[in-house]
N, C-alpha and C positions, 0 to 999 in steps of 0.2 A: 504492501499499500505507500500512499504516499506520505510524506512527512508530517504533514497537517494532521490527516487522518489518525495518523500512531501517537502524537502529541494527544488526542481527543480520547483515545483509547485507554491514555497511560490515566489521564483524567477519569476516564468513566469506572476501571477498575480504583482509584483512588475511593472515588465514591461507592464502588459495589463493596468493599470491604469492612465498611461501616457497619454492613449487615451483623457482622462479628461485635457483641457486646464488651469485648476485651478491649477492642479497637474504638467503638463508639465511643465508652467511658473513659479515655486515656487523650486526649489533645494532643501531648507530645506524640505519642505511639502513632496517633491517627495520621498525625504531618510527616512522621517520618515513614510511613507507608506509601502517603501519598507520594513522596517525592522518590521513593524505590520505584512504584511503578512508572512515573515519568521518566526516570533515569531507565531502568526497562525498558520500557515498550521504544525506546529510540538505540539502546545500546549496540544491537546487531549490525544497523546500518552505519556503524563506525569507519567500516571499509569504504566508505564512500570516499575518504581523504586518498584514497588511490587514484581518484580522478586527478588527483594535482602530478600525478606523476606519469601517464599517458592513459590514454582509452584502452591498451592491451592487458595491462595490469587490473584495470576497473573492470573490464568484461570479463576476464577470467577469473576475478576474485569476491566480484560484489554478490553478496548473498551465498558465498561460500564457505568457507572457514565459521565465518562469523555466526549462520545460522544451523551451524551443526549440532548436533546432539549434546557432544561434551561443551560447547558454547554456551548452553542453556546454563550449566550450572557452573562455567568459569564467570559469565558476566552476573548470574546471582550472588556468588559468593566476594567478586569485588565489590559491588555496589552497596552489598548487606555490612560486610565490614567496614566500611566508612563510616555509614549510616549509623551503625550500634553505637562506634564511636564519638559522633557528633552528638546525639540524641541519647544517648546511654538508657537503652529502652530495648523492648523483647526483639532478642535477634530473632527468636523462632518465625515471628508474624511479619517482621522485615522483609526477613528470607522468603517467605512463603509464597508473600504477596508480589517480590521482585522477580521469583522465580515464573508467575504465572503471567505477570507483564513480559517476560521474557518470551515465556515459550508461546503468547498469543499475538505476538509480534511476527514469528518465525511460521507460526500455523496458518494466519490470514494471507502472507506471502503466498503459501503454496498455491492460492486456488487464483493466482493471475497468469497469464502467459509467459512472462519470466521467471517464475518460480523461483524455487530456491535447490542447493546441496544439502537439506534436511537429513538424507541420511546417511551423511558422512559421520565417523572411518568404517561405516559400513559399504557406502558406495556413493559412489562422484555422480552419480546420475541426476540431472536435474527434475526437479522435480515441480512439474506446472501442470495446473490441472485448467487453468482457462477456462473461468466461470465467472470471477470478478475484474473488473477493468484497477489499474493500478491507482485511480482514482473514481474510488465510486460514488455520485453524487448522494444517492439515497443514505450510505453508509456515512459522511461527510455530515449531512442534514440531522438525520436521528441523533448523531452522538453532541451536536451542536445544539438540538432541544433539550437535551439531556444533562448539558451543563446550564443552559439558562434555567433550566426548573430547578436545577440543585442550586443556584445562586438566587433563586426566587424565593428560598426556604421549603423547597418539597426536600422531603427524606434521599436522601444521595442515594442510598443503598436500596430502596425498592424503586425509585425511579429508573436507576441502571440495570435493573435486574429485568425491568420490563422492556428495555432499551434492547437487550440481549435477547429476550425471549424474541422481540418482534425478527431478530437478525438472523435468528436460527431458521426462522420462517423463512424469512429474505434469502437467505441461502440455497434452501430446499426449492424456492421456485427458480432462481437461476439453474440450479441443476438439473430440474424439469426441462428448461429451457434448451438447453445446452443437448440433454441428450435426444430432444424432439429434434435438433435440428443435424444430431449424427445419426439418427434414424433415415432422415430423408435424403442425406447422403446416402446412404449404404442402398437407398432404394433407386437413387439415380446410376451410381456405379456397383458394378458388380463384383469387380476384386479391387477394394480398397484394402489399404496394407495401414494407413496413417489418416488421421482426419485429427487435425489440431485448429481451435477455436480460440478467438482473439477477440474477447467483447471488447465494445466500443465504449464512452461514455454517455453514450443513448441507448437506454432502454431495451429498446426494440432492433437496434444493428449489432450484428458479429463479423469479423472479418474470417474467413476461413483459407487454410490451404490443408487441401485433398492429396494424399499420394496413391496413386495406384501402380501395379506393378509394370505401367509405360509411360505414365505422363504424371506432370504434377500439374493439379487444378486451382486457382486461386480466385474465391468466390465471394459475394456479400450476401447474408442473411438478413434479411429486412421484413419485418412485420411476417414471418412467417415464411416468408418465399424467398427461393433460393436463387441468384444469378450467378452465374459464370464470367470472370471479368479475364482472366488469362488460362492458358494454355501451352505447357513448356513440355517437350518430350524430355521424357527422363533418359538422360545418360550418365553413363558412367564415368566417373573421373578419371582421366587417362594415366598410365604411369610413363610419363615423360619427363624429361630433363628439368622442362622450365618449371613445372608443375612441380615438381620433388622439392627444386629450389625453392618456389614461392612458399611451400609449405615449412621450411623453416624460418621465417620471419615471424615475428613475435605477433604481428598485427593478425596474419593469417589462421596464426595456429590459436590464439585468445578467439577467433571467427570462431572456427569448426569447434573448438571445447565448448563452444556455447550455441550455436544452432541446431536447431536439430531438419530444418528441412531447407533445401538454397538449390542454387542451379550456379553452374561458371559459366565463365567465359574467357577465352585468350584472344587478343587481338595483335597482331605480328605488325610491327610498322620498320622501318626503313634501319633507323638505329635503337627501337627497344622492343621491349615486350609488354603486356602489360595484362595479367591475370585479375581477374574479377570474380570474385564471390557476393551473391546477394540472396538474403534472407528473405524467403517467403512470406512469412507472415506477416509483415507489413508493409501492406500499398497502403500508399497515401497520394490520391489526384494522380493517377496514372503513374505513379514512381514507387520506386523502391527503395525506401532512405536508409535501411540498415544495411552496409556492404562492407565489404574486405576488399582492398585492390592493393598488388602489388605491382611495382613495374622494374624490371630487369635490363640489365645493356645486353647486348648480342653475346657479351661472354657469361652471361646469366648471373653477373654481379648485381644485388640489388639495391637499386638507388633508391628508391623512394618505396614507403608504403603506408598505409592508413587503413584502419578499422572503425565505425561506430556508424554516428544520424548524422546525414549529409539531406539535404533535400534538395537539391539542383546540381547539376554537373559540371557549372561554373565554381559555384562553392568546393567540389570537390578537387578542381583543378588547382584551387588554391592553397587547400590541404595536403596535395602531391607535391606541390612544386616541378609541374611538369615537365620533363628532359624536352627539348626542342625535338620534332618528329619532321 
């Protein structure tokens, strides 16, 4: 989820914790628990600082080890120990609610198309259910409403208990919507190998990437109707020197470690090659903005590369500092 929603979830869990009489009747403990849930709801995204280094490090590691099973306990311990010494209050209650906040952060991130490596260290597989958009207006608004009611004098615990009961129902509805879309796609294509759903910010619109034995289909589901937008022949990546060399570049390696469905292109010019891999999950206005591009000279030396989000060829060229052709 987005940072703002995670912050609101931290407030919500701090309010929900007041259903425990021990916390409700101890203002110091209640404050420590609230700080713990706020910090816990943000802690897994500390890996965002990797973006300051480069996109490759960020893409390869964001929502990786910081969202893993061991990290749930490491973040909890680090935050709880500090709060215990600052507030000198119940370590158990602070640690419990901090752990709930960290765990909820990782749990809800699983439901969008980006996903997490939440199964580490047992598996490095990206777990991405593709049910909820990274920013979901309904989830955000219902949390804001809960905070407003809390500040207006309503009981925090019961307010946020109601919020989360509603949200459980909301997630079930979104899951059923996704399953209905997948069922329609399986009726449209007899040899489906993979279906990736990318919910948009709009309630009734989903982006789709369908893999069959022979083709990739990029589609959109809108109000129950499915439109095929692009069709690409499924071609295995050739085992040729220019591709093998390009794979050694950290930007392309990061892309391949993250993207589950893509197509590739090789362009040969007088003085260089360009290898491009294109993620098919994210189509925006006839353009595929999430890419990895590697440029190599005629001797197969890597001269420029990039991976990340680019919404026009002009901006991509600036990023690559394109060598003359």
